[in-house]
N, C-alpha and C positions, 0 to 999 in steps of 0.2 A: 181664555186666550183671545177669543174674538173681541171681548171688551177692551183688552190691552191694545190690540191692533187698531181698534177703532179710535181709542184715545191717542195713540201715537200718530195715526193718520190726521186726526184733527189738529194736534199740536204742530206737526210739521207743516201743515197747510196754513195755519193761522199765524204763526210767529213772523215777526218782521225780518228775522235773519234768514239768509238763504241756506237751504239744505240741498246737498247733492249726494246721492248714493250711487256708487259705481262698483262694478264687479272687480275681481282680482286682476283683470286685464286692462282696467281703466275705462271700460264701456259704461256709460251712464244708464242706470236702471230707474232712477227717479230724480226729479227736481221739484221743488215746491214753488208756490206762486211768487214768493219773494225773489227767487233766482230768476224766474221768467221776467218779472217786472224790472229787475236790476240790469239784466243783460239783454233784454229785448227778444229773447227766443221763447217759443212755446215749448211745453214739455215734449210734445211730439217731435219737434225739430231737434231736440237734444238727445232724447232717449234712443239708445242703440248706437250712439256715436261715442268716440273716445273723448274723454274730458279734456285732454291736453289740446284738442282742436278748438276749444272754446276759451282757452286762457291766452293771455298775452305771451308773445315769444320770450319776453324777459322774465317770465316766471321763474323763481328760484328752483333750481334742479332738486334741492333737498326737499322742498315742498312737494314737488311732483313725485319723488320717490316714496313719500309718505302717503300718497293718495292711492 
């Protein structure tokens, strides 16, 4: 299991696509480097805050319901 988690951590940190993990209430628990680079926030600035606070107001409500 530790090897799988290590590989997952490596992949999410290394890929060019942004990855955001949020809990069931929409609070961010993880963002990768691509997210930080794209949106200009550090992981520490985003973690623990609601994801909808970092998205544009015009974000599709159907998308937000799925997050």
